[in-house]
mmCIF file of the N, C-alpha and C atoms, coordinates in Angstrom:
data_MODEL
# 
_entry.id   MODEL 
# 
loop_
_atom_site.group_PDB 
_atom_site.id 
_atom_site.type_symbol 
_atom_site.label_atom_id 
_atom_site.label_alt_id 
_atom_site.label_comp_id 
_atom_site.label_asym_id 
_atom_site.label_entity_id 
_atom_site.label_seq_id 
_atom_site.pdbx_PDB_ins_code 
_atom_site.Cartn_x 
_atom_site.Cartn_y 
_atom_site.Cartn_z 
_atom_site.occupancy 
_atom_site.B_iso_or_equiv 
_atom_site.pdbx_formal_charge 
_atom_site.auth_seq_id 
_atom_site.auth_comp_id 
_atom_site.auth_asym_id 
_atom_site.auth_atom_id 
_atom_site.pdbx_PDB_model_num 
ATOM 1   N N  . MET A 1 1  ? 134.560 150.615 -26.342 1.00 0.00 ? 1  MET A N  1 
ATOM 2   C CA . MET A 1 1  ? 134.099 149.210 -25.750 1.00 0.00 ? 1  MET A CA 1 
ATOM 3   C C  . MET A 1 1  ? 134.900 148.235 -26.279 1.00 0.00 ? 1  MET A C  1 
ATOM 4   N N  . LEU A 1 2  ? 135.638 147.301 -25.698 1.00 0.00 ? 2  LEU A N  1 
ATOM 5   C CA . LEU A 1 2  ? 136.351 146.378 -26.289 1.00 0.00 ? 2  LEU A CA 1 
ATOM 6   C C  . LEU A 1 2  ? 135.840 144.948 -25.966 1.00 0.00 ? 2  LEU A C  1 
ATOM 7   N N  . PHE A 1 3  ? 135.971 144.080 -26.948 1.00 0.00 ? 3  PHE A N  1 
ATOM 8   C CA . PHE A 1 3  ? 135.307 142.748 -26.649 1.00 0.00 ? 3  PHE A CA 1 
ATOM 9   C C  . PHE A 1 3  ? 136.531 141.682 -26.856 1.00 0.00 ? 3  PHE A C  1 
ATOM 10  N N  . PRO A 1 4  ? 136.357 140.620 -25.960 1.00 0.00 ? 4  PRO A N  1 
ATOM 11  C CA . PRO A 1 4  ? 137.650 139.626 -26.176 1.00 0.00 ? 4  PRO A CA 1 
ATOM 12  C C  . PRO A 1 4  ? 137.444 138.803 -27.308 1.00 0.00 ? 4  PRO A C  1 
ATOM 13  N N  . TRP A 1 5  ? 138.600 138.412 -27.813 1.00 0.00 ? 5  TRP A N  1 
ATOM 14  C CA . TRP A 1 5  ? 138.595 137.614 -29.085 1.00 0.00 ? 5  TRP A CA 1 
ATOM 15  C C  . TRP A 1 5  ? 139.366 136.470 -28.952 1.00 0.00 ? 5  TRP A C  1 
ATOM 16  N N  . LYS A 1 6  ? 138.953 135.227 -29.392 1.00 0.00 ? 6  LYS A N  1 
ATOM 17  C CA . LYS A 1 6  ? 139.666 133.871 -29.446 1.00 0.00 ? 6  LYS A CA 1 
ATOM 18  C C  . LYS A 1 6  ? 140.900 134.098 -30.303 1.00 0.00 ? 6  LYS A C  1 
ATOM 19  N N  . ARG A 1 7  ? 140.634 134.692 -31.374 1.00 0.00 ? 7  ARG A N  1 
ATOM 20  C CA . ARG A 1 7  ? 141.913 134.932 -32.337 1.00 0.00 ? 7  ARG A CA 1 
ATOM 21  C C  . ARG A 1 7  ? 141.910 136.332 -32.726 1.00 0.00 ? 7  ARG A C  1 
ATOM 22  N N  . ASP A 1 8  ? 143.101 136.643 -33.162 1.00 0.00 ? 8  ASP A N  1 
ATOM 23  C CA . ASP A 1 8  ? 143.349 137.969 -33.792 1.00 0.00 ? 8  ASP A CA 1 
ATOM 24  C C  . ASP A 1 8  ? 142.271 138.405 -34.680 1.00 0.00 ? 8  ASP A C  1 
ATOM 25  N N  . PRO A 1 9  ? 141.392 139.598 -34.362 1.00 0.00 ? 9  PRO A N  1 
ATOM 26  C CA . PRO A 1 9  ? 140.455 140.151 -35.246 1.00 0.00 ? 9  PRO A CA 1 
ATOM 27  C C  . PRO A 1 9  ? 140.882 140.485 -36.779 1.00 0.00 ? 9  PRO A C  1 
ATOM 28  N N  . ALA A 1 10 ? 142.151 140.843 -36.775 1.00 0.00 ? 10 ALA A N  1 
ATOM 29  C CA . ALA A 1 10 ? 142.886 141.178 -38.125 1.00 0.00 ? 10 ALA A CA 1 
ATOM 30  C C  . ALA A 1 10 ? 142.691 139.991 -39.081 1.00 0.00 ? 10 ALA A C  1 
ATOM 31  N N  . LEU A 1 11 ? 142.638 138.782 -38.565 1.00 0.00 ? 11 LEU A N  1 
ATOM 32  C CA . LEU A 1 11 ? 142.533 137.630 -39.344 1.00 0.00 ? 11 LEU A CA 1 
ATOM 33  C C  . LEU A 1 11 ? 141.168 137.281 -39.973 1.00 0.00 ? 11 LEU A C  1 
ATOM 34  N N  . LEU A 1 12 ? 140.094 138.146 -39.441 1.00 0.00 ? 12 LEU A N  1 
ATOM 35  C CA . LEU A 1 12 ? 138.708 137.874 -40.014 1.00 0.00 ? 12 LEU A CA 1 
ATOM 36  C C  . LEU A 1 12 ? 138.754 138.552 -41.489 1.00 0.00 ? 12 LEU A C  1 
ATOM 37  N N  . PRO A 1 13 ? 137.991 137.950 -42.257 1.00 0.00 ? 13 PRO A N  1 
ATOM 38  C CA . PRO A 1 13 ? 137.767 138.375 -43.803 1.00 0.00 ? 13 PRO A CA 1 
ATOM 39  C C  . PRO A 1 13 ? 136.879 139.646 -43.566 1.00 0.00 ? 13 PRO A C  1 
ATOM 40  N N  . ASP A 1 14 ? 137.055 140.628 -44.541 1.00 0.00 ? 14 ASP A N  1 
ATOM 41  C CA . ASP A 1 14 ? 135.847 141.581 -44.699 1.00 0.00 ? 14 ASP A CA 1 
ATOM 42  C C  . ASP A 1 14 ? 134.789 141.062 -45.664 1.00 0.00 ? 14 ASP A C  1 
ATOM 43  N N  . ASN A 1 15 ? 133.666 140.866 -44.917 1.00 0.00 ? 15 ASN A N  1 
ATOM 44  C CA . ASN A 1 15 ? 132.658 140.060 -45.367 1.00 0.00 ? 15 ASN A CA 1 
ATOM 45  C C  . ASN A 1 15 ? 131.505 140.947 -45.806 1.00 0.00 ? 15 ASN A C  1 
ATOM 46  N N  . LYS A 1 16 ? 131.669 142.180 -46.068 1.00 0.00 ? 16 LYS A N  1 
ATOM 47  C CA . LYS A 1 16 ? 130.576 143.161 -46.340 1.00 0.00 ? 16 LYS A CA 1 
ATOM 48  C C  . LYS A 1 16 ? 129.837 142.694 -47.557 1.00 0.00 ? 16 LYS A C  1 
ATOM 49  N N  . GLN A 1 17 ? 130.371 142.435 -48.646 1.00 0.00 ? 17 GLN A N  1 
ATOM 50  C CA . GLN A 1 17 ? 129.559 142.032 -49.806 1.00 0.00 ? 17 GLN A CA 1 
ATOM 51  C C  . GLN A 1 17 ? 128.853 140.521 -49.825 1.00 0.00 ? 17 GLN A C  1 
ATOM 52  N N  . LYS A 1 18 ? 129.633 139.857 -49.200 1.00 0.00 ? 18 LYS A N  1 
ATOM 53  C CA . LYS A 1 18 ? 129.219 138.322 -49.114 1.00 0.00 ? 18 LYS A CA 1 
ATOM 54  C C  . LYS A 1 18 ? 128.246 138.120 -48.139 1.00 0.00 ? 18 LYS A C  1 
ATOM 55  N N  . LEU A 1 19 ? 128.252 138.835 -46.770 1.00 0.00 ? 19 LEU A N  1 
ATOM 56  C CA . LEU A 1 19 ? 127.401 138.524 -45.974 1.00 0.00 ? 19 LEU A CA 1 
ATOM 57  C C  . LEU A 1 19 ? 126.392 139.911 -45.653 1.00 0.00 ? 19 LEU A C  1 
ATOM 58  N N  . ALA A 1 20 ? 127.045 140.837 -45.378 1.00 0.00 ? 20 ALA A N  1 
ATOM 59  C CA . ALA A 1 20 ? 126.118 141.951 -44.773 1.00 0.00 ? 20 ALA A CA 1 
ATOM 60  C C  . ALA A 1 20 ? 125.347 142.544 -45.790 1.00 0.00 ? 20 ALA A C  1 
ATOM 61  N N  . ILE A 1 21 ? 125.755 142.787 -47.001 1.00 0.00 ? 21 ILE A N  1 
ATOM 62  C CA . ILE A 1 21 ? 124.847 143.435 -48.010 1.00 0.00 ? 21 ILE A CA 1 
ATOM 63  C C  . ILE A 1 21 ? 123.751 142.290 -48.556 1.00 0.00 ? 21 ILE A C  1 
ATOM 64  N N  . THR A 1 22 ? 124.123 141.101 -48.622 1.00 0.00 ? 22 THR A N  1 
ATOM 65  C CA . THR A 1 22 ? 123.023 140.089 -49.032 1.00 0.00 ? 22 THR A CA 1 
ATOM 66  C C  . THR A 1 22 ? 122.005 140.018 -47.853 1.00 0.00 ? 22 THR A C  1 
ATOM 67  N N  . ARG A 1 23 ? 122.445 139.988 -46.649 1.00 0.00 ? 23 ARG A N  1 
ATOM 68  C CA . ARG A 1 23 ? 121.470 139.817 -45.551 1.00 0.00 ? 23 ARG A CA 1 
ATOM 69  C C  . ARG A 1 23 ? 120.544 141.258 -45.555 1.00 0.00 ? 23 ARG A C  1 
ATOM 70  N N  . LEU A 1 24 ? 121.254 142.242 -45.703 1.00 0.00 ? 24 LEU A N  1 
ATOM 71  C CA . LEU A 1 24 ? 120.497 143.759 -45.775 1.00 0.00 ? 24 LEU A CA 1 
ATOM 72  C C  . LEU A 1 24 ? 119.391 143.779 -46.715 1.00 0.00 ? 24 LEU A C  1 
ATOM 73  N N  . LYS A 1 25 ? 119.750 143.216 -48.013 1.00 0.00 ? 25 LYS A N  1 
ATOM 74  C CA . LYS A 1 25 ? 118.897 143.114 -49.222 1.00 0.00 ? 25 LYS A CA 1 
ATOM 75  C C  . LYS A 1 25 ? 117.613 142.238 -48.864 1.00 0.00 ? 25 LYS A C  1 
ATOM 76  N N  . ALA A 1 26 ? 117.992 141.156 -48.265 1.00 0.00 ? 26 ALA A N  1 
ATOM 77  C CA . ALA A 1 26 ? 116.906 140.008 -47.935 1.00 0.00 ? 26 ALA A CA 1 
ATOM 78  C C  . ALA A 1 26 ? 115.836 140.728 -46.909 1.00 0.00 ? 26 ALA A C  1 
ATOM 79  N N  . LEU A 1 27 ? 116.388 141.365 -45.996 1.00 0.00 ? 27 LEU A N  1 
ATOM 80  C CA . LEU A 1 27 ? 115.615 141.822 -45.007 1.00 0.00 ? 27 LEU A CA 1 
ATOM 81  C C  . LEU A 1 27 ? 114.887 143.014 -45.413 1.00 0.00 ? 27 LEU A C  1 
ATOM 82  N N  . GLU A 1 28 ? 115.235 143.965 -46.311 1.00 0.00 ? 28 GLU A N  1 
ATOM 83  C CA . GLU A 1 28 ? 114.437 144.897 -46.846 1.00 0.00 ? 28 GLU A CA 1 
ATOM 84  C C  . GLU A 1 28 ? 113.311 144.644 -47.707 1.00 0.00 ? 28 GLU A C  1 
ATOM 85  N N  . ILE A 1 29 ? 113.660 143.386 -48.497 1.00 0.00 ? 29 ILE A N  1 
ATOM 86  C CA . ILE A 1 29 ? 112.643 142.633 -49.163 1.00 0.00 ? 29 ILE A CA 1 
ATOM 87  C C  . ILE A 1 29 ? 111.407 142.349 -48.383 1.00 0.00 ? 29 ILE A C  1 
ATOM 88  N N  . ARG A 1 30 ? 111.920 141.531 -47.409 1.00 0.00 ? 30 ARG A N  1 
ATOM 89  C CA . ARG A 1 30 ? 111.011 140.978 -46.295 1.00 0.00 ? 30 ARG A CA 1 
ATOM 90  C C  . ARG A 1 30 ? 110.147 141.949 -45.821 1.00 0.00 ? 30 ARG A C  1 
ATOM 91  N N  . LEU A 1 31 ? 110.731 143.168 -45.306 1.00 0.00 ? 31 LEU A N  1 
ATOM 92  C CA . LEU A 1 31 ? 109.996 144.202 -44.708 1.00 0.00 ? 31 LEU A CA 1 
ATOM 93  C C  . LEU A 1 31 ? 109.093 145.089 -45.618 1.00 0.00 ? 31 LEU A C  1 
ATOM 94  N N  . THR A 1 32 ? 109.406 145.124 -46.870 1.00 0.00 ? 32 THR A N  1 
ATOM 95  C CA . THR A 1 32 ? 108.524 145.871 -47.876 1.00 0.00 ? 32 THR A CA 1 
ATOM 96  C C  . THR A 1 32 ? 107.149 145.185 -47.865 1.00 0.00 ? 32 THR A C  1 
ATOM 97  N N  . THR A 1 33 ? 107.094 143.901 -47.663 1.00 0.00 ? 33 THR A N  1 
ATOM 98  C CA . THR A 1 33 ? 105.904 143.137 -47.626 1.00 0.00 ? 33 THR A CA 1 
ATOM 99  C C  . THR A 1 33 ? 105.086 143.127 -46.504 1.00 0.00 ? 33 THR A C  1 
ATOM 100 N N  . LYS A 1 34 ? 105.758 143.712 -45.282 1.00 0.00 ? 34 LYS A N  1 
ATOM 101 C CA . LYS A 1 34 ? 105.078 143.626 -44.067 1.00 0.00 ? 34 LYS A CA 1 
ATOM 102 C C  . LYS A 1 34 ? 105.215 145.001 -43.291 1.00 0.00 ? 34 LYS A C  1 
ATOM 103 N N  . PRO A 1 35 ? 104.461 145.954 -43.713 1.00 0.00 ? 35 PRO A N  1 
ATOM 104 C CA . PRO A 1 35 ? 104.657 147.338 -43.248 1.00 0.00 ? 35 PRO A CA 1 
ATOM 105 C C  . PRO A 1 35 ? 104.538 147.402 -41.653 1.00 0.00 ? 35 PRO A C  1 
ATOM 106 N N  . GLU A 1 36 ? 103.936 146.689 -41.028 1.00 0.00 ? 36 GLU A N  1 
ATOM 107 C CA . GLU A 1 36 ? 103.840 146.614 -39.441 1.00 0.00 ? 36 GLU A CA 1 
ATOM 108 C C  . GLU A 1 36 ? 105.167 146.267 -38.941 1.00 0.00 ? 36 GLU A C  1 
ATOM 109 N N  . GLN A 1 37 ? 105.735 145.181 -39.297 1.00 0.00 ? 37 GLN A N  1 
ATOM 110 C CA . GLN A 1 37 ? 106.993 144.706 -38.912 1.00 0.00 ? 37 GLN A CA 1 
ATOM 111 C C  . GLN A 1 37 ? 108.088 145.625 -39.342 1.00 0.00 ? 37 GLN A C  1 
ATOM 112 N N  . ALA A 1 38 ? 108.013 146.340 -40.462 1.00 0.00 ? 38 ALA A N  1 
ATOM 113 C CA . ALA A 1 38 ? 108.941 147.402 -40.856 1.00 0.00 ? 38 ALA A CA 1 
ATOM 114 C C  . ALA A 1 38 ? 108.924 148.536 -39.849 1.00 0.00 ? 38 ALA A C  1 
ATOM 115 N N  . ALA A 1 39 ? 107.710 148.880 -39.417 1.00 0.00 ? 39 ALA A N  1 
ATOM 116 C CA . ALA A 1 39 ? 107.692 149.984 -38.516 1.00 0.00 ? 39 ALA A CA 1 
ATOM 117 C C  . ALA A 1 39 ? 108.246 149.530 -37.134 1.00 0.00 ? 39 ALA A C  1 
ATOM 118 N N  . ALA A 1 40 ? 108.006 148.358 -36.799 1.00 0.00 ? 40 ALA A N  1 
ATOM 119 C CA . ALA A 1 40 ? 108.395 148.024 -35.380 1.00 0.00 ? 40 ALA A CA 1 
ATOM 120 C C  . ALA A 1 40 ? 110.001 147.865 -35.486 1.00 0.00 ? 40 ALA A C  1 
ATOM 121 N N  . TYR A 1 41 ? 110.578 147.390 -36.671 1.00 0.00 ? 41 TYR A N  1 
ATOM 122 C CA . TYR A 1 41 ? 111.845 147.306 -36.781 1.00 0.00 ? 41 TYR A CA 1 
ATOM 123 C C  . TYR A 1 41 ? 112.626 148.700 -36.725 1.00 0.00 ? 41 TYR A C  1 
ATOM 124 N N  . ASP A 1 42 ? 112.137 149.553 -37.525 1.00 0.00 ? 42 ASP A N  1 
ATOM 125 C CA . ASP A 1 42 ? 112.529 150.973 -37.500 1.00 0.00 ? 42 ASP A CA 1 
ATOM 126 C C  . ASP A 1 42 ? 112.624 151.465 -36.123 1.00 0.00 ? 42 ASP A C  1 
ATOM 127 N N  . GLU A 1 43 ? 111.577 151.437 -35.425 1.00 0.00 ? 43 GLU A N  1 
ATOM 128 C CA . GLU A 1 43 ? 111.370 151.988 -33.913 1.00 0.00 ? 43 GLU A CA 1 
ATOM 129 C C  . GLU A 1 43 ? 112.534 151.204 -33.214 1.00 0.00 ? 43 GLU A C  1 
ATOM 130 N N  . GLN A 1 44 ? 112.731 150.025 -33.242 1.00 0.00 ? 44 GLN A N  1 
ATOM 131 C CA . GLN A 1 44 ? 113.850 149.415 -32.380 1.00 0.00 ? 44 GLN A CA 1 
ATOM 132 C C  . GLN A 1 44 ? 115.140 149.885 -32.809 1.00 0.00 ? 44 GLN A C  1 
ATOM 133 N N  . MET A 1 45 ? 115.462 150.090 -34.099 1.00 0.00 ? 45 MET A N  1 
ATOM 134 C CA . MET A 1 45 ? 116.671 150.598 -34.480 1.00 0.00 ? 45 MET A CA 1 
ATOM 135 C C  . MET A 1 45 ? 116.877 152.114 -33.958 1.00 0.00 ? 45 MET A C  1 
ATOM 136 N N  . LYS A 1 46 ? 115.818 152.880 -34.083 1.00 0.00 ? 46 LYS A N  1 
ATOM 137 C CA . LYS A 1 46 ? 115.901 154.275 -33.548 1.00 0.00 ? 46 LYS A CA 1 
ATOM 138 C C  . LYS A 1 46 ? 116.215 154.200 -32.024 1.00 0.00 ? 46 LYS A C  1 
ATOM 139 N N  . GLN A 1 47 ? 115.553 153.445 -31.133 1.00 0.00 ? 47 GLN A N  1 
ATOM 140 C CA . GLN A 1 47 ? 115.908 153.155 -29.759 1.00 0.00 ? 47 GLN A CA 1 
ATOM 141 C C  . GLN A 1 47 ? 117.341 152.842 -29.627 1.00 0.00 ? 47 GLN A C  1 
ATOM 142 N N  . MET A 1 48 ? 117.747 151.950 -30.329 1.00 0.00 ? 48 MET A N  1 
ATOM 143 C CA . MET A 1 48 ? 119.414 151.533 -30.166 1.00 0.00 ? 48 MET A CA 1 
ATOM 144 C C  . MET A 1 48 ? 120.297 152.592 -30.317 1.00 0.00 ? 48 MET A C  1 
ATOM 145 N N  . VAL A 1 49 ? 119.792 153.553 -31.366 1.00 0.00 ? 49 VAL A N  1 
ATOM 146 C CA . VAL A 1 49 ? 120.671 154.763 -31.485 1.00 0.00 ? 49 VAL A CA 1 
ATOM 147 C C  . VAL A 1 49 ? 120.506 155.722 -30.280 1.00 0.00 ? 49 VAL A C  1 
ATOM 148 N N  . GLU A 1 50 ? 119.223 156.053 -29.909 1.00 0.00 ? 50 GLU A N  1 
ATOM 149 C CA . GLU A 1 50 ? 119.030 157.069 -28.835 1.00 0.00 ? 50 GLU A CA 1 
ATOM 150 C C  . GLU A 1 50 ? 119.651 156.478 -27.385 1.00 0.00 ? 50 GLU A C  1 
ATOM 151 N N  . THR A 1 51 ? 119.780 155.079 -27.410 1.00 0.00 ? 51 THR A N  1 
ATOM 152 C CA . THR A 1 51 ? 120.460 154.646 -25.914 1.00 0.00 ? 51 THR A CA 1 
ATOM 153 C C  . THR A 1 51 ? 121.782 154.383 -26.137 1.00 0.00 ? 51 THR A C  1 
ATOM 154 N N  . ASN A 1 52 ? 122.318 154.876 -27.287 1.00 0.00 ? 52 ASN A N  1 
ATOM 155 C CA . ASN A 1 52 ? 123.909 154.726 -27.507 1.00 0.00 ? 52 ASN A CA 1 
ATOM 156 C C  . ASN A 1 52 ? 124.175 153.246 -27.621 1.00 0.00 ? 52 ASN A C  1 
ATOM 157 N N  . LEU A 1 53 ? 123.506 152.328 -28.032 1.00 0.00 ? 53 LEU A N  1 
ATOM 158 C CA . LEU A 1 53 ? 123.788 150.967 -28.220 1.00 0.00 ? 53 LEU A CA 1 
ATOM 159 C C  . LEU A 1 53 ? 124.474 150.682 -29.643 1.00 0.00 ? 53 LEU A C  1 
ATOM 160 N N  . SER A 1 54 ? 124.147 151.637 -30.486 1.00 0.00 ? 54 SER A N  1 
ATOM 161 C CA . SER A 1 54 ? 124.566 151.725 -31.886 1.00 0.00 ? 54 SER A CA 1 
ATOM 162 C C  . SER A 1 54 ? 124.720 153.168 -32.348 1.00 0.00 ? 54 SER A C  1 
ATOM 163 N N  . LYS A 1 55 ? 125.400 153.411 -33.374 1.00 0.00 ? 55 LYS A N  1 
ATOM 164 C CA . LYS A 1 55 ? 125.510 154.561 -34.162 1.00 0.00 ? 55 LYS A CA 1 
ATOM 165 C C  . LYS A 1 55 ? 125.764 154.610 -35.641 1.00 0.00 ? 55 LYS A C  1 
ATOM 166 N N  . LYS A 1 56 ? 125.333 155.572 -36.258 1.00 0.00 ? 56 LYS A N  1 
ATOM 167 C CA . LYS A 1 56 ? 125.837 155.662 -37.802 1.00 0.00 ? 56 LYS A CA 1 
ATOM 168 C C  . LYS A 1 56 ? 127.183 156.194 -37.891 1.00 0.00 ? 56 LYS A C  1 
ATOM 169 N N  . LEU A 1 57 ? 128.149 155.648 -38.519 1.00 0.00 ? 57 LEU A N  1 
ATOM 170 C CA . LEU A 1 57 ? 129.460 156.247 -38.540 1.00 0.00 ? 57 LEU A CA 1 
ATOM 171 C C  . LEU A 1 57 ? 129.469 157.298 -39.463 1.00 0.00 ? 57 LEU A C  1 
ATOM 172 N N  . SER A 1 58 ? 130.085 158.359 -39.258 1.00 0.00 ? 58 SER A N  1 
ATOM 173 C CA . SER A 1 58 ? 130.308 159.429 -40.250 1.00 0.00 ? 58 SER A CA 1 
ATOM 174 C C  . SER A 1 58 ? 131.240 159.059 -41.330 1.00 0.00 ? 58 SER A C  1 
ATOM 175 N N  . ASN A 1 59 ? 131.350 159.773 -42.529 1.00 0.00 ? 59 ASN A N  1 
ATOM 176 C CA . ASN A 1 59 ? 132.295 159.203 -43.624 1.00 0.00 ? 59 ASN A CA 1 
ATOM 177 C C  . ASN A 1 59 ? 133.587 159.590 -43.130 1.00 0.00 ? 59 ASN A C  1 
ATOM 178 N N  . GLU A 1 60 ? 133.895 160.613 -42.296 1.00 0.00 ? 60 GLU A N  1 
ATOM 179 C CA . GLU A 1 60 ? 135.167 160.840 -41.701 1.00 0.00 ? 60 GLU A CA 1 
ATOM 180 C C  . GLU A 1 60 ? 135.588 159.721 -40.842 1.00 0.00 ? 60 GLU A C  1 
ATOM 181 N N  . GLU A 1 61 ? 134.747 159.158 -40.117 1.00 0.00 ? 61 GLU A N  1 
ATOM 182 C CA . GLU A 1 61 ? 135.034 157.949 -39.226 1.00 0.00 ? 61 GLU A CA 1 
ATOM 183 C C  . GLU A 1 61 ? 135.460 156.620 -40.170 1.00 0.00 ? 61 GLU A C  1 
ATOM 184 N N  . LEU A 1 62 ? 134.579 156.551 -41.004 1.00 0.00 ? 62 LEU A N  1 
ATOM 185 C CA . LEU A 1 62 ? 134.814 155.427 -42.052 1.00 0.00 ? 62 LEU A CA 1 
ATOM 186 C C  . LEU A 1 62 ? 136.123 155.336 -42.739 1.00 0.00 ? 62 LEU A C  1 
ATOM 187 N N  . LYS A 1 63 ? 136.452 156.625 -43.217 1.00 0.00 ? 63 LYS A N  1 
ATOM 188 C CA . LYS A 1 63 ? 137.802 156.862 -43.858 1.00 0.00 ? 63 LYS A CA 1 
ATOM 189 C C  . LYS A 1 63 ? 139.019 156.666 -43.042 1.00 0.00 ? 63 LYS A C  1 
ATOM 190 N N  . SER A 1 64 ? 138.969 157.088 -41.842 1.00 0.00 ? 64 SER A N  1 
ATOM 191 C CA . SER A 1 64 ? 140.006 157.162 -40.935 1.00 0.00 ? 64 SER A CA 1 
ATOM 192 C C  . SER A 1 64 ? 140.374 155.862 -40.200 1.00 0.00 ? 64 SER A C  1 
ATOM 193 N N  . TYR A 1 65 ? 139.378 154.998 -40.256 1.00 0.00 ? 65 TYR A N  1 
ATOM 194 C CA . TYR A 1 65 ? 139.572 153.703 -39.494 1.00 0.00 ? 65 TYR A CA 1 
ATOM 195 C C  . TYR A 1 65 ? 140.478 152.785 -40.206 1.00 0.00 ? 65 TYR A C  1 
ATOM 196 N N  . LYS A 1 66 ? 141.470 152.250 -39.624 1.00 0.00 ? 66 LYS A N  1 
ATOM 197 C CA . LYS A 1 66 ? 142.437 151.444 -40.288 1.00 0.00 ? 66 LYS A CA 1 
ATOM 198 C C  . LYS A 1 66 ? 142.534 150.050 -39.679 1.00 0.00 ? 66 LYS A C  1 
ATOM 199 N N  . GLY A 1 67 ? 141.547 149.643 -38.754 1.00 0.00 ? 67 GLY A N  1 
ATOM 200 C CA . GLY A 1 67 ? 141.513 148.303 -38.244 1.00 0.00 ? 67 GLY A CA 1 
ATOM 201 C C  . GLY A 1 67 ? 140.927 147.318 -39.144 1.00 0.00 ? 67 GLY A C  1 
ATOM 202 N N  . PRO A 1 68 ? 140.789 146.035 -38.466 1.00 0.00 ? 68 PRO A N  1 
ATOM 203 C CA . PRO A 1 68 ? 140.061 144.974 -39.328 1.00 0.00 ? 68 PRO A CA 1 
ATOM 204 C C  . PRO A 1 68 ? 138.560 145.317 -39.678 1.00 0.00 ? 68 PRO A C  1 
ATOM 205 N N  . VAL A 1 69 ? 137.906 144.883 -40.538 1.00 0.00 ? 69 VAL A N  1 
ATOM 206 C CA . VAL A 1 69 ? 136.419 144.962 -40.887 1.00 0.00 ? 69 VAL A CA 1 
ATOM 207 C C  . VAL A 1 69 ? 135.932 143.635 -41.075 1.00 0.00 ? 69 VAL A C  1 
ATOM 208 N N  . HIS A 1 70 ? 134.873 143.398 -40.261 1.00 0.00 ? 70 HIS A N  1 
ATOM 209 C CA . HIS A 1 70 ? 134.145 142.088 -40.169 1.00 0.00 ? 70 HIS A CA 1 
ATOM 210 C C  . HIS A 1 70 ? 132.805 142.333 -39.797 1.00 0.00 ? 70 HIS A C  1 
ATOM 211 N N  . TYR A 1 71 ? 131.794 141.991 -40.474 1.00 0.00 ? 71 TYR A N  1 
ATOM 212 C CA . TYR A 1 71 ? 130.437 142.190 -40.090 1.00 0.00 ? 71 TYR A CA 1 
ATOM 213 C C  . TYR A 1 71 ? 129.716 141.121 -39.304 1.00 0.00 ? 71 TYR A C  1 
ATOM 214 N N  . ILE A 1 72 ? 129.077 141.347 -38.352 1.00 0.00 ? 72 ILE A N  1 
ATOM 215 C CA . ILE A 1 72 ? 128.415 140.263 -37.715 1.00 0.00 ? 72 ILE A CA 1 
ATOM 216 C C  . ILE A 1 72 ? 126.868 139.988 -38.140 1.00 0.00 ? 72 ILE A C  1 
ATOM 217 N N  . ALA A 1 73 ? 126.517 138.824 -38.247 1.00 0.00 ? 73 ALA A N  1 
ATOM 218 C CA . ALA A 1 73 ? 125.461 138.603 -38.911 1.00 0.00 ? 73 ALA A CA 1 
ATOM 219 C C  . ALA A 1 73 ? 124.201 139.210 -38.145 1.00 0.00 ? 73 ALA A C  1 
ATOM 220 N N  . HIS A 1 74 ? 123.184 139.580 -38.605 1.00 0.00 ? 74 HIS A N  1 
ATOM 221 C CA . HIS A 1 74 ? 122.109 140.278 -37.992 1.00 0.00 ? 74 HIS A CA 1 
ATOM 222 C C  . HIS A 1 74 ? 120.835 139.552 -38.355 1.00 0.00 ? 74 HIS A C  1 
ATOM 223 N N  . HIS A 1 75 ? 120.071 139.277 -37.303 1.00 0.00 ? 75 HIS A N  1 
ATOM 224 C CA . HIS A 1 75 ? 118.743 138.640 -37.603 1.00 0.00 ? 75 HIS A CA 1 
ATOM 225 C C  . HIS A 1 75 ? 117.693 139.428 -37.029 1.00 0.00 ? 75 HIS A C  1 
ATOM 226 N N  . MET A 1 76 ? 116.551 139.679 -37.763 1.00 0.00 ? 76 MET A N  1 
ATOM 227 C CA . MET A 1 76 ? 115.411 140.390 -37.220 1.00 0.00 ? 76 MET A CA 1 
ATOM 228 C C  . MET A 1 76 ? 114.457 139.191 -36.410 1.00 0.00 ? 76 MET A C  1 
ATOM 229 N N  . ILE A 1 77 ? 114.279 139.384 -35.151 1.00 0.00 ? 77 ILE A N  1 
ATOM 230 C CA . ILE A 1 77 ? 113.248 138.478 -34.438 1.00 0.00 ? 77 ILE A CA 1 
ATOM 231 C C  . ILE A 1 77 ? 112.312 139.139 -33.814 1.00 0.00 ? 77 ILE A C  1 
ATOM 232 N N  . LEU A 1 78 ? 111.066 138.847 -34.188 1.00 0.00 ? 78 LEU A N  1 
ATOM 233 C CA . LEU A 1 78 ? 109.861 139.465 -33.609 1.00 0.00 ? 78 LEU A CA 1 
ATOM 234 C C  . LEU A 1 78 ? 109.323 138.492 -32.764 1.00 0.00 ? 78 LEU A C  1 
ATOM 235 N N  . ARG A 1 79 ? 109.030 138.964 -31.664 1.00 0.00 ? 79 ARG A N  1 
ATOM 236 C CA . ARG A 1 79 ? 108.184 138.142 -30.555 1.00 0.00 ? 79 ARG A CA 1 
ATOM 237 C C  . ARG A 1 79 ? 106.930 138.986 -30.318 1.00 0.00 ? 79 ARG A C  1 
ATOM 238 N N  . GLN A 1 80 ? 105.806 138.447 -30.619 1.00 0.00 ? 80 GLN A N  1 
ATOM 239 C CA . GLN A 1 80 ? 104.605 139.120 -30.517 1.00 0.00 ? 80 GLN A CA 1 
ATOM 240 C C  . GLN A 1 80 ? 104.234 139.025 -28.922 1.00 0.00 ? 80 GLN A C  1 
ATOM 241 N N  . ASP A 1 81 ? 104.690 138.197 -28.205 1.00 0.00 ? 81 ASP A N  1 
ATOM 242 C CA . ASP A 1 81 ? 104.371 138.086 -26.732 1.00 0.00 ? 81 ASP A CA 1 
ATOM 243 C C  . ASP A 1 81 ? 105.409 138.833 -25.880 1.00 0.00 ? 81 ASP A C  1 
ATOM 244 N N  . SER A 1 82 ? 106.213 139.495 -26.443 1.00 0.00 ? 82 SER A N  1 
ATOM 245 C CA . SER A 1 82 ? 107.387 140.230 -25.614 1.00 0.00 ? 82 SER A CA 1 
ATOM 246 C C  . SER A 1 82 ? 107.095 141.859 -25.955 1.00 0.00 ? 82 SER A C  1 
ATOM 247 N N  . PRO A 1 83 ? 107.106 142.330 -24.836 1.00 0.00 ? 83 PRO A N  1 
ATOM 248 C CA . PRO A 1 83 ? 107.184 143.933 -24.785 1.00 0.00 ? 83 PRO A CA 1 
ATOM 249 C C  . PRO A 1 83 ? 108.299 144.582 -25.396 1.00 0.00 ? 83 PRO A C  1 
# 
């Protein structure tokens, strides 16, 4: 699947350490104190994999990829009123 870009994606910085890892650690800390939210989040992530909306890349895929790397910020949003 390709997405349109306003600028060349090769110009985007590799923000893994500065953004992605920092957000992941904050989310993990938040979820360790709220087991119900952690279970709901885990179930949502599993559903995304099952429906092919996301997938875990293999080590081979990671090593062979030569394109730009830029992480999109992820925010967990829980809406109790939404199924």
